[in-house]
All heavy atoms as an XYZ file, in Angstrom:
893
protein
N     -30.111     -7.745     14.439
C     -29.545     -7.449     13.172
C     -29.041     -8.769     12.591
O     -28.285     -9.514     13.152
C     -28.357     -6.515     13.363
C     -27.795     -6.000     12.219
S     -26.508     -4.711     12.554
C     -26.951     -3.535     11.384
N     -29.532     -9.100     11.357
C     -29.088    -10.361     10.767
C     -27.727    -10.222     10.124
O     -27.114     -9.177     10.018
C     -30.198    -10.835      9.695
C     -30.239     -9.885      8.526
O     -29.379     -9.125      8.279
N     -31.298    -10.026      7.749
N     -27.220    -11.420      9.717
C     -25.820    -11.546      9.270
C     -25.593    -10.682      7.950
O     -24.619     -9.984      7.858
C     -25.517    -13.019      8.976
S     -23.861    -13.306      8.431
N     -26.617    -10.671      6.962
C     -26.432    -10.011      5.777
C     -26.400     -8.463      6.054
O     -25.616     -7.753      5.355
C     -27.533    -10.328      4.815
S     -27.317    -11.948      4.043
N     -27.226     -8.002      6.881
C     -27.230     -6.512      7.129
C     -25.945     -6.131      7.857
O     -25.426     -5.057      7.519
C     -28.457     -6.163      8.057
N     -25.468     -6.948      8.753
C     -24.185     -6.609      9.404
C     -23.007     -6.659      8.451
O     -22.242     -5.668      8.440
C     -23.920     -7.677     10.512
C     -22.683     -7.393     11.323
C     -22.638     -6.393     12.179
C     -21.579     -8.291     11.173
C     -21.406     -6.061     12.961
C     -20.447     -7.998     11.936
C     -20.381     -6.877     12.754
N     -23.010     -7.652      7.525
C     -21.913     -7.693      6.558
C     -22.024     -6.482      5.552
O     -21.051     -5.964      5.141
C     -21.936     -8.993      5.798
C     -21.484    -10.132      6.583
O     -20.703     -9.901      7.515
N     -21.823    -11.309      6.272
N     -23.198     -6.093      5.184
C     -23.382     -4.995      4.294
C     -22.944     -3.672      5.024
O     -22.317     -2.826      4.393
C     -24.862     -4.773      3.893
O     -25.343     -5.921      3.138
N     -23.251     -3.552      6.335
C     -22.873     -2.454      7.047
C     -21.358     -2.302      7.096
O     -20.727     -1.223      6.905
C     -23.441     -2.398      8.459
C     -23.198     -1.235      9.268
C     -23.679     -0.043      8.960
C     -22.364     -1.327     10.466
C     -23.467      1.114      9.731
C     -22.091     -0.236     11.163
C     -22.610      0.982     10.849
N     -20.670     -3.440      7.395
C     -19.234     -3.499      7.470
C     -18.692     -3.123      6.125
O     -17.560     -2.384      5.985
C     -18.728     -4.868      7.866
C     -18.846     -5.147      9.358
C     -18.344     -6.419      9.799
N     -17.316     -6.987      8.938
C     -16.879     -8.203      9.105
N     -17.314     -9.032     10.073
N     -15.940     -8.730      8.301
N     -19.204     -3.606      5.041
C     -18.717     -3.360      3.653
C     -18.812     -1.839      3.413
O     -17.900     -1.269      2.866
C     -19.509     -4.087      2.619
C     -19.171     -3.819      1.223
C     -17.972     -4.333      0.669
C     -19.930     -3.033      0.435
C     -17.613     -3.990     -0.604
C     -19.620     -2.736     -0.859
C     -18.419     -3.192     -1.356
N     -19.895     -1.209      3.806
C     -20.128      0.185      3.534
C     -19.037      0.987      4.317
O     -18.524      1.991      3.844
C     -21.522      0.659      3.898
C     -22.607      0.194      2.862
C     -23.907      0.579      3.385
C     -22.388      0.723      1.504
N     -18.756      0.637      5.533
C     -17.854      1.266      6.388
C     -16.454      1.182      5.747
O     -15.715      2.191      5.685
C     -17.937      0.775      7.836
C     -19.205      1.042      8.458
C     -16.719      1.284      8.670
C     -19.282      1.800      9.657
N     -16.088     -0.017      5.301
C     -14.724     -0.317      4.801
C     -14.618      0.479      3.481
O     -13.572      1.104      3.169
C     -14.495     -1.761      4.527
C     -14.246     -2.528      5.810
C     -14.009     -3.987      5.540
C     -13.838     -4.839      6.746
N     -13.608     -6.265      6.476
N     -15.659      0.505      2.669
C     -15.621      1.228      1.432
C     -15.481      2.744      1.647
O     -14.716      3.392      0.932
N     -16.234      3.278      2.661
C     -16.045      4.666      2.958
C     -14.697      5.032      3.431
O     -14.188      6.064      3.032
N     -14.070      4.187      4.292
C     -12.730      4.446      4.772
C     -11.714      4.352      3.598
O     -10.856      5.224      3.458
C     -12.331      3.472      5.860
C     -13.045      3.640      7.165
C     -12.637      2.405      8.113
C     -12.694      4.946      7.738
N     -11.899      3.415      2.672
C     -10.993      3.263      1.533
C     -11.153      4.523      0.629
O     -10.173      5.058      0.140
C     -11.267      2.037      0.747
N     -12.401      4.951      0.391
C     -12.540      6.241     -0.399
C     -12.027      7.372      0.217
O     -11.448      8.232     -0.488
N     -12.161      7.493      1.519
C     -11.545      8.693      2.206
C     -10.019      8.605      2.150
O      -9.405      9.713      1.902
C     -12.011      8.656      3.656
N      -9.440      7.447      2.178
C      -8.015      7.373      2.140
C      -7.501      7.768      0.797
O      -6.567      8.497      0.558
C      -7.508      5.952      2.505
N      -8.244      7.348     -0.277
C      -7.833      7.697     -1.683
C      -7.976      9.188     -1.868
O      -7.137      9.832     -2.487
C      -8.727      6.868     -2.667
C      -8.501      7.421     -4.091
C      -8.356      5.457     -2.643
N      -9.025      9.830     -1.356
C      -9.312     11.196     -1.509
C      -8.220     12.043     -0.778
O      -7.662     12.928     -1.362
C     -10.665     11.594     -0.869
C     -10.858     13.101     -0.832
C     -11.086     13.780     -2.061
C     -10.657     13.825      0.263
C     -11.223     15.184     -2.039
C     -10.793     15.183      0.296
C     -11.093     15.907     -0.833
O     -11.189     17.221     -0.855
N      -7.852     11.544      0.408
C      -6.819     12.340      1.167
C      -5.442     12.235      0.362
O      -4.720     13.133      0.239
C      -6.617     11.760      2.601
C      -5.319     12.280      3.295
C      -7.845     12.144      3.415
N      -5.166     10.979     -0.161
C      -3.927     10.774     -0.915
C      -3.934     11.709     -2.177
O      -2.913     12.319     -2.522
C      -3.788      9.272     -1.308
N      -5.116     11.754     -2.801
C      -5.150     12.602     -4.017
C      -5.030     14.105     -3.670
O      -4.357     14.895     -4.311
C      -6.520     12.370     -4.730
C      -6.664     13.235     -5.932
C      -6.034     13.100     -7.124
C      -7.617     14.358     -5.828
C      -6.273     13.917     -8.164
C      -7.844     15.207     -6.872
C      -7.113     14.968     -8.030
O      -7.347     15.831     -9.122
N      -5.708     14.515     -2.573
C      -5.739     15.884     -2.079
C      -4.341     16.324     -1.701
O      -4.021     17.472     -1.917
C      -6.697     15.972     -0.921
C      -6.908     17.433     -0.524
O      -7.125     18.262     -1.486
O      -6.812     17.833      0.623
N      -3.533     15.439     -1.091
C      -2.221     15.739     -0.651
C      -1.210     15.723     -1.841
O       0.026     16.041     -1.610
C      -1.749     14.893      0.505
C      -2.585     15.124      1.716
C      -2.473     16.483      2.288
O      -1.413     17.092      2.284
N      -3.652     17.066      2.722
N      -1.553     15.230     -2.960
C      -0.664     15.197     -4.103
C       0.113     13.873     -4.222
O       1.116     13.838     -4.964
N      -0.263     12.866     -3.443
C       0.481     11.618     -3.511
C       0.205     10.869     -4.782
O       1.106      9.988     -5.119
C       0.164     10.789     -2.319
C       0.526     11.386     -0.940
C       0.140     10.529      0.188
C       1.988     11.593     -0.826
N      -0.872     11.116     -5.470
C      -1.149     10.328     -6.690
C      -0.783     11.131     -7.934
O      -1.108     10.747     -9.017
C      -2.656     10.032     -6.735
C      -3.193      9.235     -5.622
C      -4.689      9.021     -5.717
C      -2.507      7.886     -5.496
N      -0.083     12.305     -7.757
C       0.285     13.055     -8.897
C       1.683     12.683     -9.352
O       2.103     11.510     -9.240
N       2.413     13.582     -9.833
C       3.783     13.301    -10.460
C       4.753     13.046     -9.278
O       4.393     13.210     -8.118
C       4.260     14.552    -11.309
O       4.446     15.628    -10.326
N       5.936     12.653     -9.685
C       6.962     12.330     -8.620
C       7.369     13.518     -7.885
O       7.626     13.423     -6.715
N       7.390     14.731     -8.457
C       7.746     15.870     -7.709
C       6.668     16.238     -6.715
O       6.992     16.693     -5.576
C       7.956     17.146     -8.660
O       6.836     17.338     -9.425
C       9.179     16.924     -9.564
N       5.418     16.095     -7.047
C       4.331     16.321     -6.083
C       4.419     15.388     -4.902
O       4.176     15.738     -3.851
C       2.949     16.213     -6.732
C       2.608     17.327     -7.696
C       1.335     17.108     -8.454
O       0.776     15.989     -8.367
O       0.937     18.006     -9.222
N       4.696     14.106     -5.212
C       4.874     13.061     -4.185
C       6.008     13.436     -3.244
O       5.994     13.288     -2.018
N       7.147     13.921     -3.833
C       8.264     14.276     -3.023
C       8.000     15.502     -2.098
O       8.418     15.528     -0.950
C       9.526     14.571     -3.882
N       7.202     16.503     -2.638
C       6.793     17.610     -1.875
C       5.878     17.196     -0.743
O       6.020     17.674      0.408
C       6.160     18.658     -2.761
C       7.022     19.314     -3.737
C       6.328     20.169     -4.718
O       5.111     20.449     -4.545
O       6.983     20.659     -5.618
N       5.009     16.271     -0.997
C       4.096     15.779      0.083
C       4.868     15.033      1.149
O       4.582     15.190      2.346
C       3.075     14.858     -0.539
N       5.893     14.278      0.754
C       6.703     13.523      1.724
C       7.507     14.556      2.538
O       7.584     14.400      3.813
C       7.635     12.616      1.042
C       8.627     11.809      1.951
C       7.832     10.936      2.868
C       9.593     10.920      1.071
N       7.996     15.593      1.933
C       8.804     16.579      2.688
C       7.883     17.317      3.678
O       8.217     17.559      4.846
C       9.386     17.581      1.726
C      10.256     18.626      2.407
C      10.865     19.567      1.423
C      11.672     20.612      2.084
N      12.216     21.607      1.132
N       6.668     17.593      3.216
C       5.688     18.246      4.121
C       5.353     17.372      5.328
O       5.209     17.849      6.381
C       4.372     18.526      3.310
C       3.395     19.258      4.042
C       2.168     19.541      3.128
C       0.951     20.025      3.795
N      -0.166     20.261      2.939
N       5.152     16.036      5.023
C       4.898     15.129      6.143
C       6.007     15.091      7.105
O       5.742     15.015      8.350
C       4.488     13.778      5.570
N       7.277     15.072      6.672
C       8.422     14.997      7.456
C       8.487     16.247      8.384
O       9.004     16.133      9.531
C       9.708     14.738      6.653
C       9.807     13.387      6.093
C      10.974     13.294      5.104
O      11.528     14.294      4.657
N      11.486     12.066      4.980
N       8.119     17.414      7.804
C       8.163     18.586      8.650
C       7.064     18.703      9.612
O       7.221     19.263     10.664
C       8.137     19.808      7.699
C       9.354     19.936      6.817
C       9.207     20.992      5.816
O       8.092     21.528      5.621
O      10.170     21.274      5.055
N       5.890     18.154      9.260
C       4.724     18.313     10.142
C       4.532     17.203     11.236
O       3.991     17.519     12.291
C       3.456     18.198      9.204
O       3.556     19.189      8.181
C       2.173     18.518      9.897
N       4.995     16.030     10.970
C       4.818     14.970     11.893
C       5.424     15.145     13.244
O       4.619     14.939     14.218
C       5.263     13.659     11.291
C       4.769     12.318     11.947
C       3.359     12.284     11.971
C       5.402     11.145     11.205
N       6.694     15.439     13.411
C       7.184     15.639     14.820
C       6.489     16.618     15.643
O       6.139     16.351     16.814
C       8.660     15.978     14.639
C       8.976     15.369     13.302
C       7.765     15.511     12.481
N       6.096     17.856     15.144
C       5.340     18.789     16.037
C       3.950     18.239     16.360
O       3.401     18.497     17.436
C       5.298     20.022     15.161
C       6.395     19.980     14.119
C       6.631     18.490     13.891
N       3.351     17.561     15.387
C       2.010     16.973     15.605
C       2.087     15.947     16.811
O       1.193     15.867     17.618
C       1.401     16.379     14.340
N       3.100     15.113     16.786
C       3.210     14.137     17.767
C       3.489     14.801     19.141
O       2.921     14.397     20.091
C       4.397     13.162     17.474
C       4.086     12.295     16.296
C       4.757     12.237     18.659
C       5.176     11.439     15.755
N       4.241     15.768     19.156
C       4.554     16.553     20.377
C       3.245     17.200     20.933
O       2.979     17.149     22.144
C       5.649     17.592     20.188
C       6.092     18.290     21.442
C       6.799     17.409     22.378
O       7.586     16.529     21.984
N       6.517     17.495     23.657
N       2.495     17.791     20.037
C       1.240     18.347     20.421
C       0.303     17.362     21.073
O      -0.371     17.598     22.083
C       0.584     19.007     19.219
C      -0.694     19.749     19.549
C      -1.390     20.419     18.329
O      -0.617     20.649     17.356
O      -2.590     20.535     18.353
N       0.125     16.209     20.503
C      -0.767     15.165     21.013
C      -0.280     14.586     22.327
O      -1.059     14.327     23.185
C      -0.891     14.017     20.017
C      -2.008     14.319     19.054
C      -1.891     14.833     17.836
C      -3.396     14.147     19.336
N      -3.147     14.978     17.258
C      -4.100     14.529     18.093
C      -4.151     13.687     20.382
C      -5.504     14.534     17.985
C      -5.472     13.611     20.253
C      -6.198     14.070     19.160
N       0.998     14.407     22.430
C       1.526     13.917     23.784
C       1.339     14.956     24.815
O       1.001     14.598     25.948
C       3.020     13.533     23.636
O       3.771     14.733     23.175
C       3.241     12.337     22.780
N       1.470     16.254     24.525
C       1.181     17.212     25.467
C      -0.289     17.230     25.800
O      -0.728     17.405     27.033
C       1.533     18.642     24.992
C       3.135     18.790     24.889
O       3.839     18.037     25.564
N       3.536     19.765     24.114
N      -1.139     17.108     24.863
C      -2.618     17.086     25.128
C      -3.024     15.894     25.924
O      -3.838     15.972     26.885
C      -3.343     16.995     23.753
C      -4.863     16.917     23.852
C      -5.551     18.061     24.175
C      -5.422     15.696     23.622
C      -6.922     17.966     24.326
C      -6.877     15.605     23.663
C      -7.607     16.740     24.039
O      -8.949     16.645     24.173
N      -2.394     14.741     25.740
C      -2.702     13.521     26.465
C      -2.037     13.524     27.830
O      -2.344     12.631     28.692
C      -2.325     12.282     25.700
C      -3.153     12.075     24.396
C      -2.552     10.920     23.588
C      -4.660     11.817     24.672
N      -1.098     14.405     28.106
C      -0.399     14.421     29.412
C       0.737     13.479     29.449
O       1.220     13.176     30.540
N       1.134     13.037     28.338
C       2.368     12.191     28.333
C       3.626     13.057     28.329
O       3.693     14.030     27.614
C       2.382     11.250     27.103
C       1.264     10.201     27.094
C       0.539      9.794     28.179
C       0.874      9.529     25.969
N      -0.401      8.861     27.648
C      -0.205      8.704     26.365
C       1.265      9.474     24.605
C      -0.816      7.832     25.532
C       0.584      8.660     23.769
C      -0.430      7.816     24.220
N       4.613     12.699     29.053
C       5.853     13.454     29.034
C       6.799     12.807     28.061
O       7.321     11.763     28.307
C       6.436     13.475     30.470
C       7.622     14.350     30.548
C       8.256     14.500     31.859
O       7.478     14.362     32.859
O       9.439     14.726     31.989
N       6.973     13.528     26.980
C       7.933     12.974     25.941
C       8.894     14.080     25.548
O       8.447     15.159     25.221
C       7.082     12.560     24.693
C       8.050     12.076     23.572
C       6.120     11.467     25.009
N      10.090     13.738     25.683
C      11.119     14.706     25.345
C      11.508     14.463     23.873
O      11.366     13.349     23.401
C      12.349     14.564     26.289
C      12.010     14.885     27.733
C      13.269     14.777     28.595
N      12.898     14.960     29.955
C      12.583     14.015     30.818
N      12.591     12.799     30.396
N      12.347     14.365     32.070
N      12.074     15.523     23.295
C      12.480     15.402     21.919
C      13.512     14.271     21.699
O      13.504     13.659     20.653
C      13.019     16.749     21.399
N      14.331     13.998     22.673
C      15.340     12.981     22.524
C      14.758     11.595     22.485
O      15.308     10.669     21.980
C      16.330     13.039     23.678
N      13.523     11.430     23.076
C      12.858     10.129     23.111
C      12.176      9.777     21.760
O      11.913      8.644     21.485
C      11.799     10.068     24.221
C      12.444     10.064     25.569
C      11.354     10.124     26.659
O      10.239     10.522     26.359
N      11.701      9.770     27.813
N      11.839     10.826     20.981
C      11.207     10.533     19.712
C      12.237     10.072     18.717
O      13.364     10.600     18.643
C      10.592     11.798     19.218
C       9.413     12.435     19.941
C       8.951     13.729     19.354
C       8.248     11.396     19.879
N      11.919      9.070     17.960
C      12.869      8.568     16.933
C      12.994      9.601     15.855
O      12.082     10.440     15.567
C      12.263      7.243     16.386
C      10.749      7.466     16.693
C      10.705      8.253     17.957
N      14.172      9.666     15.248
C      14.368     10.592     14.132
C      13.422     10.273     12.942
O      13.087      9.105     12.748
C      15.808     10.459     13.782
C      16.176      9.109     14.176
C      15.365      8.755     15.415
N      13.136     11.261     12.191
C      12.331     11.024     10.976
C      13.140     10.220     10.002
O      14.310     10.632      9.748
C      11.935     12.426     10.359
O      11.287     13.236     11.346
C      10.981     12.257      9.227
N      12.609      9.174      9.434
C      13.354      8.430      8.483
C      13.665      9.214      7.265
O      12.923      9.982      6.767
C      12.558      7.215      8.198
C      11.119      7.634      8.615
C      11.318      8.683      9.623
N      14.976      8.978      6.768
C      15.392      9.630      5.510
C      15.136      8.587      4.410
O      15.550      7.462      4.459
C      16.830     10.019      5.627
C      17.101     10.912      6.768
C      16.634     12.285      6.516
C      17.038     13.189      7.655
N      15.973     13.890      8.308
N      14.538      9.052      3.303
C      14.266      8.184      2.144
C      15.137      8.590      1.018
O      15.129      9.679      0.520
C      12.823      8.265      1.745
C      11.841      7.768      2.668
C      11.079      8.647      3.477
C      11.622      6.377      2.872
C      10.155      8.158      4.362
C      10.738      5.916      3.761
C      10.012      6.825      4.535
N      15.991      7.668      0.668
C      16.810      7.799     -0.593
C      16.102      6.928     -1.650
O      16.472      5.731     -1.743
C      18.285      7.416     -0.350
C      19.121      7.740     -1.522
O      18.714      8.635     -2.343
O      20.195      7.191     -1.647
N      15.137      7.422     -2.281
C      14.248      6.641     -3.051
C      14.027      7.278     -4.464
O      13.668      8.471     -4.467
C      12.927      6.515     -2.269
C      11.836      5.831     -2.977
C      11.917      4.409     -3.006
C      10.699      6.428     -3.473
C      10.873      3.652     -3.701
C       9.749      5.703     -4.029
C       9.810      4.367     -4.144
N      14.247      6.486     -5.450
C      14.039      7.017     -6.821
C      12.664      6.429     -7.337
O      12.660      5.281     -7.577
C      15.150      6.676     -7.751
O      14.856      6.994     -9.059
N      11.744      7.289     -7.479
C      10.399      6.851     -7.979
C      10.559      6.301     -9.371
O       9.933      5.279     -9.651
C       9.423      8.007     -7.863
C       7.995      7.651     -8.175
C       7.553      6.597     -7.108
C       7.155      8.840     -8.132
N      11.299      6.897    -10.221
C      11.381      6.320    -11.564
C      12.063      5.035    -11.689
O      11.621      4.168    -12.457
C      12.134      7.440    -12.480
O      13.462      7.612    -12.063
N      13.104      4.809    -10.884
C      13.768      3.452    -10.880
C      12.775      2.417    -10.361
O      12.759      1.285    -10.842
C      14.961      3.526    -10.100
C      16.142      4.271    -10.702
O      16.095      4.560    -11.890
N      17.129      4.645     -9.978
N      12.031      2.710     -9.347
C      11.093      1.740     -8.796
C       9.987      1.515     -9.835
O       9.574      0.360     -9.948
C      10.483      2.306     -7.496
O      11.426      2.487     -6.534
N       9.495      2.493    -10.483
C       8.450      2.300    -11.488
C       8.996      1.428    -12.638
O       8.339      0.458    -13.029
C       7.990      3.622    -12.051
C       7.054      3.494    -13.189
C       7.360      3.608    -14.521
C       5.675      3.291    -13.043
N       6.227      3.417    -15.269
C       5.135      3.271    -14.407
C       4.782      3.147    -12.048
C       3.804      3.016    -14.621
C       3.423      2.952    -12.278
C       2.962      2.921    -13.591
N      10.226      1.727    -13.085
C      10.769      0.952    -14.174
C      11.028     -0.512    -13.764
O      10.806     -1.448    -14.503
C      12.072      1.515    -14.610
C      11.937      2.823    -15.366
O      10.767      3.141    -15.822
N      12.942      3.669    -15.378
N      11.432     -0.746    -12.460
C      11.658     -2.094    -12.035
C      10.310     -2.827    -11.962
O      10.239     -4.035    -12.313
C      12.215     -2.008    -10.659
C      12.525     -3.420    -10.150
C      13.188     -3.403     -8.720
C      13.392     -4.752     -8.193
N      13.910     -4.779     -6.888
N       9.188     -2.175    -11.591
C       7.982     -2.743    -11.556
C       7.438     -3.096    -12.960
O       6.909     -4.186    -13.161
N       7.658     -2.192    -13.886
C       7.237     -2.499    -15.264
C       8.040     -3.721    -15.753
O       7.432     -4.561    -16.447
C       7.509     -1.230    -16.126
C       7.365     -1.556    -17.610
C       6.501     -0.184    -15.769
N       9.321     -3.752    -15.631
C      10.113     -4.892    -16.010
C       9.674     -6.199    -15.425
O       9.587     -7.195    -16.128
C      11.574     -4.680    -15.679
C      12.286     -3.682    -16.580
N      12.960     -4.023    -17.783
C      12.439     -2.363    -16.529
C      13.495     -2.970    -18.368
N      13.107     -1.917    -17.647
N       9.280     -6.164    -14.122
C       8.818     -7.387    -13.400
C       7.544     -7.863    -14.021
O       7.335     -9.065    -14.329
C       8.657     -7.132    -11.950
O       9.911     -6.665    -11.458
C       8.230     -8.337    -11.178
N       6.635     -6.917    -14.279
C       5.309     -7.268    -14.866
C       5.504     -7.843    -16.281
O       4.879     -8.815    -16.637
C       4.368     -6.067    -14.809
C       3.218     -6.355    -15.662
C       3.980     -5.758    -13.422
N       6.251     -7.118    -17.076
C       6.539     -7.621    -18.461
C       7.184     -8.988    -18.428
O       6.842     -9.822    -19.290
C       7.365     -6.612    -19.183
C       6.580     -5.383    -19.500
S       5.058     -5.737    -20.448
C       3.965     -4.549    -19.688
N       8.137     -9.196    -17.509
C       8.767    -10.489    -17.471
C       7.820    -11.643    -17.105
O       7.787    -12.686    -17.749
C       9.900    -10.472    -16.410
O      10.406    -11.722    -16.240
N       6.882    -11.323    -16.171
C       5.924    -12.307    -15.745
C       4.917    -12.618    -16.920
O       4.476    -13.712    -17.149
C       5.115    -11.817    -14.546
N       4.514    -11.498    -17.654
C       3.674    -11.680    -18.823
C       4.297    -12.470    -19.930
O       3.649    -13.206    -20.620
C       3.104    -10.378    -19.307
C       2.181     -9.577    -18.398
C       1.837     -8.272    -18.996
C       0.876    -10.403    -18.236
N       5.661    -12.288    -20.075
C       6.286    -12.989    -21.201
C       6.373    -14.496    -20.935
O       6.428    -15.334    -21.858
C       7.703    -12.416    -21.446
O       8.487    -12.686    -20.354
N       6.496    -14.953    -19.664
C       6.604    -16.432    -19.407
C       5.221    -17.007    -19.061
O       5.154    -18.153    -18.881
C       7.552    -16.681    -18.221
C       8.944    -16.230    -18.589
C       7.041    -16.018    -16.911
N       4.159    -16.136    -19.049
C       2.824    -16.638    -18.704
C       2.364    -17.779    -19.568
O       1.869    -18.840    -19.094
C       1.867    -15.478    -18.665
N       2.487    -17.647    -20.919
C       1.983    -18.747    -21.799
C       2.779    -20.140    -21.496
O       2.114    -21.237    -21.467
C       2.275    -18.300    -23.174
C       2.312    -16.766    -23.087
C       2.933    -16.575    -21.762
N       4.051    -20.014    -21.271
C       4.851    -21.191    -21.071
C       4.389    -21.848    -19.692
O       4.174    -23.028    -19.657
C       6.329    -20.902    -21.028
O       6.711    -20.240    -22.211
C       7.167    -22.119    -20.859
N       4.236    -21.024    -18.699
C       3.863    -21.516    -17.406
C       2.468    -22.095    -17.477
O       2.150    -23.105    -16.841
C       3.911    -20.435    -16.333
C       5.315    -19.926    -16.048
C       6.030    -20.891    -15.090
N       7.352    -20.694    -15.057
C       8.017    -19.830    -14.210
N       7.239    -19.183    -13.344
N       9.313    -19.732    -14.233
N       1.527    -21.471    -18.237
C       0.218    -22.023    -18.315
C       0.231    -23.394    -18.975
O      -0.536    -24.254    -18.487
C      -0.679    -21.023    -19.112
N       1.004    -23.625    -20.020
C       1.162    -24.928    -20.610
C       1.682    -25.926    -19.603
O       1.222    -27.025    -19.514
C       1.989    -24.847    -21.856
S       1.280    -23.996    -23.224
N       2.723    -25.542    -18.821
C       3.314    -26.416    -17.881
C       2.216    -26.800    -16.762
O       2.174    -27.969    -16.427
C       4.531    -25.722    -17.175
C       5.673    -25.618    -18.119
C       6.795    -24.753    -17.414
O       6.645    -24.370    -16.245
O       7.836    -24.454    -18.089
N       1.562    -25.824    -16.360
C       0.455    -26.074    -15.268
C      -0.617    -26.932    -15.834
O      -1.129    -27.773    -15.118
C       0.002    -24.802    -14.632
C       1.069    -24.104    -13.858
C       0.970    -22.651    -13.792
C       2.048    -24.699    -13.192
C       1.967    -21.957    -13.064
C       3.023    -23.960    -12.467
C       2.953    -22.679    -12.372
O       3.887    -21.926    -11.661
N      -0.931    -26.799    -17.085
C      -1.995    -27.630    -17.709
C      -1.530    -29.041    -17.774
O      -2.304    -29.969    -17.420
C      -2.337    -26.999    -19.121
O      -2.751    -25.646    -18.926
C      -3.457    -27.809    -19.670
N      -0.324    -29.314    -18.216
C       0.261    -30.624    -18.309
C       0.286    -31.215    -16.990
O      -0.186    -32.394    -16.785
C       1.655    -30.611    -18.980
C       2.356    -31.889    -18.813
C       1.555    -30.184    -20.421
N       0.650    -30.532    -15.915
C       0.719    -31.050    -14.573
C      -0.718    -31.414    -14.052
O      -0.832    -32.418    -13.478
C       1.481    -30.069    -13.570
C       2.936    -29.996    -13.758
C       3.561    -28.896    -12.856
O       2.889    -28.584    -11.837
O       4.660    -28.457    -13.227
N      -1.613    -30.517    -14.395
C      -2.990    -30.745    -14.005
C      -3.518    -31.987    -14.578
O      -4.241    -32.779    -14.024
N      -3.316    -32.206    -15.880
C      -3.837    -33.349    -16.558
C      -3.186    -34.649    -16.007
O      -3.866    -35.677    -15.827
C      -3.565    -33.330    -18.105
C      -4.562    -32.472    -18.823
C      -4.408    -31.394    -19.484
C      -5.942    -32.964    -18.938
N      -5.651    -30.941    -20.000
C      -6.587    -31.904    -19.694
C      -6.783    -34.000    -18.587
C      -7.912    -31.935    -20.052
C      -8.087    -34.063    -18.895
C      -8.633    -32.980    -19.598
N      -1.833    -34.595    -15.685
C      -1.240    -35.701    -15.086
C      -1.827    -36.079    -13.747
O      -2.068    -37.225    -13.371
C       0.328    -35.499    -14.879
C       1.070    -35.569    -16.158
C       2.504    -35.244    -15.874
C       3.356    -35.225    -17.197
N       4.722    -34.918    -16.918
N      -2.130    -35.032    -12.937
C      -2.820    -35.227    -11.712
C      -4.135    -35.837    -11.735
O      -4.504    -36.707    -11.066
C      -2.839    -33.847    -10.918
C      -3.534    -33.902     -9.556
C      -2.862    -34.504     -8.515
C      -4.808    -33.521     -9.430
C      -3.496    -34.592     -7.289
C      -5.426    -33.595     -8.206
C      -4.753    -34.122     -7.132
O      -5.320    -34.108     -5.839
N      -4.953    -35.398    -12.786
C      -6.201    -35.927    -13.008
C      -6.183    -37.376    -13.416
O      -6.970    -38.232    -12.971
C      -7.043    -35.050    -13.983
C      -8.381    -35.687    -14.397
C      -7.350    -33.654    -13.357
N      -5.243    -37.671    -14.292
C      -5.041    -39.040    -14.815
C      -4.710    -39.952    -13.667
O      -5.177    -41.105    -13.538
C      -3.983    -39.101    -15.939
C      -4.489    -38.515    -17.271
C      -3.393    -38.620    -18.286
C      -3.832    -38.090    -19.544
N      -2.748    -38.026    -20.520
N      -3.819    -39.525    -12.783
C      -3.446    -40.289    -11.642
C      -4.622    -40.536    -10.695
O      -4.765    -41.593    -10.084
C      -2.315    -39.636    -10.829
C      -0.956    -39.671    -11.610
O      -0.865    -40.576    -12.590
O      -0.083    -38.915    -11.298
N      -5.503    -39.580    -10.598
C      -6.702    -39.755     -9.694
C      -7.683    -40.748    -10.320
O      -8.291    -41.454     -9.606
C      -7.402    -38.401     -9.516
C      -6.820    -37.370     -8.504
C      -7.544    -36.087     -8.462
C      -6.681    -38.038     -7.104
N      -7.828    -40.692    -11.624
C      -8.716    -41.608    -12.304
C      -8.199    -43.067    -12.265
O      -9.079    -44.000    -12.144
C      -8.960    -41.180    -13.760
C      -9.841    -42.153    -14.557
C      -9.549    -39.757    -13.752
N      -6.993    -43.307    -12.295
C      -6.431    -44.628    -12.299
C      -6.764    -45.447    -11.038
O      -7.043    -45.300    -10.083
C      -4.926    -44.645    -12.492
C      -4.500    -44.282    -13.850
C      -2.961    -44.315    -13.999
C      -2.507    -43.822    -15.303
N      -1.071    -43.830    -15.402
């Protein structure tokens, strides 16, 4: 198997896994509104500990409920996080022209120093 065929095969596998992950996230409601995401998180918090217990029993591992870490509690506001992200992006975009000019000046100085 040559290098290009191997890289193409790896690309297809990675693309398939990424597509499957996006589909599962969409199917579970994680890409919907904030309430749908909160419901999906609650559902995962309720489902995960019994699923871990089932797998440990299946594999023959002895795990007591006291050994399992507690499910993390999220005190998280989706709207505040979204707004903070929007503010950060807008702030970066507002200083982008100034930074571009500064970097251009620094680049020209660097090139002039190389030419000397």
